[in-house]
N, C-alpha and C positions, 0 to 999 in steps of 0.2 A: 731367210727362212719366212715361207707361208704359212701364216695361222691355218689352222684347220677352216674356221669361218668364211675366210676367203677363198679358199679351195672349192669349197663348198658351194659359196658363190659363183663362182668360175667354173663350176661343170653346171648346174644349173641353166646358167646363162648359153653354155655351149651345147645342152643339149637337145638332141633334134625333137621339133614336136610337128605332126604332121594332124591337119584337120579337113575334114569336108564343108563345105560351108556353101547354105543353098540361098540367095536374096532373092524376096518376092517384093512385087512393086511393078510401076512406070521403070524397068530397066533393062528392057529391048529397046535400041533404035534410037537409044541416046548417049552411043559411045562409052557403057558401061568397059566393054572390053579391054577396049583402049587404056581406057585411064586404067583398068586392073592390070594391063600391061606395065604401064608406068607406075604406078603403086609396088606394084612385087618386085621391080628394076629398082624403085629408091630404099624398101624395106629392106631388099637382097632374099628374100623368099623366093622357093622353086617351085614350077606345079603349072596347072594350066586353069583355065577358064571358058567356061564355053555355055553356050544358049541351051534351054531344053524346049520340048515342044508344047510344054504350056506358059509359056511366058518367063519361068522365072531362070536365072541364073546360079551355075555350078560351079561351083571352086573347091582346085584342091592343093593344098598347098603345104610345102615343109621349110623349115627354118628355125632357127634361136626362139625360146621363149621369148623374147623383147619384140623381135621380129614379126611371129604370126602377131603376137596379143597388137602392135598396132596394127598391123595388117586386115584385121578381126574389127578393129575400133574402125576403120576407115570404111568400111563394107556400109555401115548405118547409117553413110553420109552418099556415098559412091561418085559417079559422076554430074559435073555440073547439072545437068539438065535432067539427072535420074529423081522419082520419088520412091524410095525406099520404105517399104510397109512391114519387112520383116527378116530377121537375120538369123539363121539356124546353123549352129555350130555342130558338129559331130567329131570326137575326137577318134584317130584312127592311130593303128599302128605303123611307127615310122618308115617312110618312105622314101626314099633318094630321088630325087628329081635333078636332070642332067641341069634346068634352065627350066623360064616361064614361057609361057607359052599359050597363043590362042588356038582353041580348037574349033574347027568350024561342024 
């Protein structure tokens, strides 16, 4: 039998969390979207990434708490040639994405 503490921990880890992330800096022309796709596949989050006209990168992801936190932490570094100046994270209502893809 599971303890109440273990059940709560399991529910928290499997609860869907969705966030919108705006990454600012030298984040276009440095394969940021490609590496974002790779990181999403590694962490298991679903969603999309796209370049914005202002030079920033827009990301929306959904996943469990740990996966989303790992992904957000990666955004502060990004791709090898990126120079990340700022990462804005906005919580969203839970969204179910089918996969992770690059939007053009």
